[in-house]
C-alpha positions as CSV (number, residue, x, y, z in Angstrom):
1,M,217.9,110.3,72.5
2,I,215.2,108.0,73.9
3,P,212.1,109.9,75.1
4,L,211.8,109.6,78.9
5,I,209.1,110.7,81.3
6,N,210.3,113.1,84.0
7,K,208.7,111.8,87.2
8,R,209.3,115.1,89.2
9,E,207.8,117.4,86.5
10,T,205.0,115.0,85.9
11,G,204.2,115.0,89.6
12,I,204.2,118.8,89.6
13,N,201.9,118.8,86.6
14,L,199.5,116.4,88.2
15,R,199.3,118.5,91.3
16,R,198.7,121.6,89.2
17,I,195.9,119.9,87.3
18,M,194.3,118.7,90.5
19,D,194.5,122.1,92.1
20,A,193.0,123.8,89.0
21,K,190.1,121.3,88.9
22,G,189.5,121.3,92.6
23,I,190.3,117.6,92.9
24,T,191.8,116.3,96.1
25,V,194.1,113.3,96.8
26,K,191.2,111.7,98.5
27,D,189.0,112.2,95.4
28,V,191.7,110.5,93.3
29,Q,192.0,107.6,95.8
30,Q,188.2,107.0,95.7
31,Y,188.0,107.3,91.9
32,L,190.8,104.8,91.3
33,E,189.6,102.6,94.2
34,L,193.1,102.6,95.8
35,G,193.6,101.2,99.3
36,S,195.5,104.3,100.5
37,V,196.7,107.7,99.4
38,Q,200.4,106.9,99.7
39,S,200.9,105.9,96.0
40,I,199.2,109.2,94.9
41,Y,201.6,111.2,97.1
42,H,204.5,109.2,95.5
43,W,203.3,110.4,92.1
44,L,202.9,114.0,93.2
45,N,206.3,114.0,94.8
46,G,208.0,112.5,91.8
47,I,209.0,109.2,93.5
48,S,207.0,107.0,91.1
49,L,204.5,107.3,88.2
50,P,200.9,106.1,87.9
51,T,200.5,102.8,86.0
52,I,199.2,103.0,82.5
53,D,195.7,101.9,83.7
54,N,195.8,104.7,86.4
55,L,196.9,107.3,83.8
56,Y,194.1,106.2,81.5
57,A,191.6,106.6,84.4
58,L,193.1,109.9,85.5
59,S,192.7,111.2,81.9
60,E,189.0,110.5,82.3
61,L,188.8,112.1,85.8
62,F,190.7,115.2,84.6
63,Q,189.0,115.3,81.2
64,M,192.2,115.6,79.3
65,P,194.5,113.4,77.2
66,V,197.2,111.4,78.9
67,D,199.9,113.2,76.9
68,E,198.9,116.5,78.6
69,M,199.5,115.0,82.1
70,I,202.9,113.6,81.4
71,C,206.1,115.7,81.2
72,G,209.1,114.4,79.4
73,N,212.1,115.2,77.3
74,R,210.4,114.7,73.9
75,T,210.6,117.5,71.5
76,P,207.1,119.0,70.9
77,V,205.7,118.2,67.5
78,I,205.3,121.9,66.7
79,K,209.0,122.5,67.3
80,R,210.0,119.6,64.9
81,S,208.5,121.4,61.9
82,I,209.8,124.9,62.7
83,K,211.9,125.0,59.5
84,T,208.8,125.4,57.4
85,Q,207.5,128.3,59.5
86,T,207.8,132.1,58.8
87,D,209.7,134.5,61.0
88,Q,206.5,135.6,62.6
89,D,205.5,132.0,63.3
90,R,208.9,131.3,64.9
91,R,208.5,134.4,67.1
92,L,205.0,133.4,68.2
93,Y,206.2,129.9,69.0
94,S,209.1,131.4,71.0
95,Y,206.7,133.4,73.1
96,F,204.4,130.3,73.5
97,E,207.4,128.3,74.7
98,K,208.4,130.9,77.3
99,I,204.9,131.1,78.6
100,T,204.6,127.3,78.8
101,E,207.9,127.0,80.7
102,K,206.7,129.5,83.3
103,K,203.4,127.6,83.9
104,I,205.3,124.3,84.5
105,A,207.9,126.0,86.8
């Protein structure tokens, strides 16, 4: 399966990040020097995605890697190597996965 970015989930995640950091849509508009806030609302509503340049700039504004802002269908790296883990590691990962799902939802 080809890894794809989920626009809706990415928008929800961007909104969550902005809320957690106290950053408004207007703040993002000014930081990115955009003419209007419409494109930002399109990102937050899952209609479109920020350009690569805007994602790169947002990572600086949010002080986090781009990969933490984007939600997609790619299998997390930790899950790929689960065969080499002990039973306790698998249980801990299972709990982590459930907690992570609740934060996104």
